Wavefront OBJ file of the C-alpha trace (Angstrom):
o trace
v 55.705 -122.857 14.799
v 57.378 -119.206 15.599
v 55.112 -115.864 15.445
v 55.657 -112.457 15.347
v 53.945 -111.334 18.250
v 54.635 -114.721 20.302
v 57.833 -113.593 22.309
v 56.092 -110.190 23.519
v 53.113 -111.411 25.042
v 54.377 -112.494 28.565
v 53.632 -108.908 30.148
v 50.342 -107.371 30.524
v 50.961 -104.025 31.763
v 49.621 -101.465 29.566
v 53.043 -99.765 28.365
v 54.320 -102.904 27.403
v 51.327 -103.865 25.323
v 51.920 -100.507 23.690
v 55.321 -101.067 23.061
v 54.987 -104.564 21.386
v 52.470 -103.015 19.116
v 54.947 -100.581 18.187
v 57.777 -103.117 17.548
v 55.128 -105.155 15.768
v 54.037 -102.192 13.491
v 57.805 -101.193 12.647
v 58.251 -105.292 11.804
v 55.387 -105.041 9.057
v 56.588 -101.975 8.227
v 60.432 -103.539 7.343
v 58.202 -106.392 5.326
v 56.824 -103.733 3.190
v 59.727 -102.404 2.437
v 61.445 -105.499 1.569
v 58.574 -106.818 -0.280
v 58.654 -103.325 -2.645
v 62.397 -103.757 -2.841
v 64.170 -107.045 -3.045
v 60.508 -108.201 -4.136
v 60.370 -106.015 -7.027
v 64.013 -106.930 -7.912
v 63.257 -110.927 -7.810
v 59.874 -110.901 -9.549
v 61.782 -108.319 -12.236
v 64.644 -111.049 -12.934
v 62.130 -113.816 -12.772
v 60.082 -112.319 -15.767
v 63.499 -111.393 -17.669
v 64.264 -115.086 -17.132
v 60.928 -116.138 -18.052
v 60.694 -114.352 -21.332
v 63.872 -115.726 -22.546
v 62.830 -119.057 -21.441
v 65.620 -119.622 -18.987
v 65.209 -121.645 -15.739
v 64.900 -119.253 -12.434
v 64.966 -121.403 -9.072
v 63.917 -119.806 -6.120
v 64.765 -120.995 -2.607
l 1 2 3 4 5 6 7 8 9 10 11 12 13 14 15 16 17 18 19 20 21 22 23 24 25 26 27 28 29 30 31 32 33 34 35 36 37 38 39 40 41 42 43 44 45 46 47 48 49 50 51 52 53 54 55 56 57 58 59
């Protein structure tokens, strides 16, 4: 299984670990923004279809 920090753990210098943590923080920030933007659109669409009794397929 692929993890978000697995490919960044090969180097042990302090600078590389800080840079790895910065990239990880940026990755988590992008996930949060996508949850708020894309996720809210999907949830809104799902609620509208659910209220009308329609089927909404999620992948």
